[in-house]
N, C-alpha and C positions, 0 to 999 in steps of 0.2 A: 757324335752324340748329339741327340736332340731333346734336351731337357724340358723344352716347352713347345707347344703347337699353338702357333697362331692363326687364328681362324677370323676371316672378315665375311660378317654376315650383312646382306642388304637391310636397310632400316625397314623397308615396306614388309619385305619377307617376314621379319622378326615380329612386327606387330599383327600382321595377318596370321602367323602361326598361334600368338597370344590370344588374338581374337578368337581363332578357330578352337582352341583349348577351350575357352570360357563358354563359347556357344555349344560345343560339342558336351561337355559336362553339364550344362543347363539343361539341353535337350534329354540328355540320359537320366537325368532326375526327374523328368515328366513323364517317361514312358509307362512308368507303373500307374501313374494317375489316367492316363489315356488308353489303358488296357492294351498296351503293345508290347510284344515280346521282344528280346534284344536282338534275335537274328533278324526280325523283319525290320527293325529300326536300324541295324546296320547296313542290310541292303539297300534300302531306302536312302540312306545317307550317302552311301558310296555311288550309287547312280546319280543322286543329285548333285554331288561333289564334281563328278565328270560333266553332267549337264550344265553346271553354272559355269565350269571352267571354259566349255565349247561355247556357252552364249556369250561370255564376257569376250572372249577373242573375236568371235564373228562379229558381233556390234561394232567392234573398234576397228575391224577391217572394212566393214560397211562405211563407217564415217570418212576412211581414209581412201576411198575409191577414187576421189578428185585428184588427190595426190599421185594416185597410180597412174591416172591417164597422163598427168604431167611429166612423170618420170617412168615412162613406161619401157620395160624390159622383161625378156623371158625371166630372167633371174628375180626381179621383183615381182613378177606375176607369181611365180612358183613360191616364192617365200613370203608373201603379202601376208596370209594370215598366220604362219608360224612366227614371224617376227612382229605381229600385232601386239600391242598393249591389251589391257584389260579395261572394260568398261562395266561399272556396277548393274546398270540398268539390265545389260545383256546378261549378266550372272544372274542377277534376280529371276528373270524371267526364264532364263535356262533352266533354274531350279523348280520354278512354277510348273512350266509345262512337262517337265521331267514327272514330276509328282502326279500331275494331271493324266498323263499317258500311263504311268505305271499303274494307277489305281482307277483306270477308266470304267472296270468292270466290278469295282470295290467300293461304292460310295460311303460306307461306314469307315473303312479303313482311311481314306481320302480326308474325311472330317477329322479323324484323329490325328493323322500324319500333319495336317495344317496346324491342329491345335498344340502339338507338340513342338514344331518349328518356328511359327510366326515369331513369337517374342524375340527369338534368337537371331533374327536377320537383322534387326537395328544394333543388336548386341555387338554382333561379329563387325558389322560396318562401321561402329564407333571406333573400334579398333584399328580398323583399316585406315580411316581418314587420319589418324594420328601418325600411321606410317607414311601417308601422303605428305603432310607437315614435315615429317624428318627427312624425307627424300627430296622434298622440294617441288613436288608436282601438283598439278591441280591448283596452282596458286591463285590468288586474287589480284585486283587491280592495284596499282601503286597508290599509297597514301601521300598525300601534301605534305603531312606532317607525321614523322614516326612515332609509333605508340611503344613505351616501354613497359614491359611485363616482367618484372623482377630483373633476372639477368638477360632476358629477351627483349631484343630491340626490333620491332615489327616494322619493315618498311612497305609491305602489302597487307591488304586485307586479309585476315586470317581464315579465309573460307573454308579450309580443312578443319580448322578447330572448331569453328561455329557449326559445321555440320555434324562433327564428333559429339559436340555438347547436345545438339539436337538429337540424336540418335539415342545417346545414354538416356535423356529425358523421355524419349518416346518409348524407349524400353521400359522405364519405370512405370509410366503412364498407361502401357499396355496390361502390366501385371496388376496395377491396382483395379483397373477395369474390369478384368478377368476374375478378381476376386471379387468383386461386389457384384458383379453380374456374368456368370459362368456361360451363358447362352449368347454372350455377343460375338458376333463377328468381328474377331479380331483381324482379321486378314484384310476385310475392308478398311478397318479404321488404319492400320498400318500403310496400306498402299495410298489412301488419301492423304493421310497426314505427311508421309515422305513426299507425295507428289508435291504438296505445298511447300513444303520444306526445301526441295530441290528446286523448284521452279524460281523461288525468290532468290536462293544462294547464288543460283547461275548468273545473276545480274550483277553480281560483285566478283565473279571470275575474270582473270587477266589472261589465262593462258589460251592460245588460239587453237589447240588441237583438239577441239571438241566436235567440230562440224556445226557450222552455222548457217541457217536457212531462212530468209526474211527476218533476218534480226534476232531469231531465237536459236537457241543451241539444241543439239538433237535431245540431250536431256529434258529441255523444256517442252520440246514437242510431246514426248513421251509422257511427260506430267500432264500436259493438257488433255491428251488422250485417255488417261486414265481418269481425271477429272471429270470429263465430258461422259465417259462411259458411265461412271457411277451417278451422276446426275441424272442421266437419262433412266437408269433403275429406279432412282427414287421418285422420278416423275410417274414412271409406268406404275409403281406401287401405289402411288397416290391417286392415281387416276382409276375410277370405278369402271369396270368392264361394261360392255353393251347389255350383256344378259343382267347385270345387277341392276343397272339403270331402268331396263325394261321392268323388272321384277317389281323395282320400287314405284314406278309408275302405274303397274296394276293395282298395288296395294293402295297408293293414295286414290285412285278411281274408286276403288271397293269402299274405301273409308267414306267418300263422299256419296256414294249411293245409299249406304247406310243412313 
């Protein structure tokens, strides 16, 4: 007789599933607003789920290449990617590239797809970071003096909870911006805001399995590339084109002759 079934579930998996449930529900409630039928939404979601998982595994495997060289064996080579963990930036860009590829010939669908899913990204990630805290990964540096939060005694900087709070806040901010100005590029705001959050938070991380080059972690380098990319875009938009300058000079010359 087995009157009870005891199941032990990983904390991160539970929080990821909870975050996935809320993110999926949130996106489903938005498909009517963005005029997307359910079948299209489901196909995009499944494709992005696969792309995001593959990207998260791949980026982690890339950061562990130095370890692979130090511990090289055919077994480690074969199982390098399957045994790799997950990296959020890899998953994020896996989703982004999947959406870009699927909608490469459908610009209108691309715009609507990003409109549906962008605010859901920080919502899902916020729950994921709580899972990191419960699991004990992605931890912060040791504190000289422990901090007591109710029944919790923190001996390290709670980088997971800090990022989770930032993600929840970013989710709310994106919704407020969207409500006040519906034509705003939420995707750009999200990427830039998260890049800043992640870049700063990484300085307080204490785990060494992040990949570090020239004093900055892999995530910090990716954050910098995002910020530089959008800074260049802003500069390009702010600079008038040569043709516009020439037209302006012609107009000024005509004014002077008159």
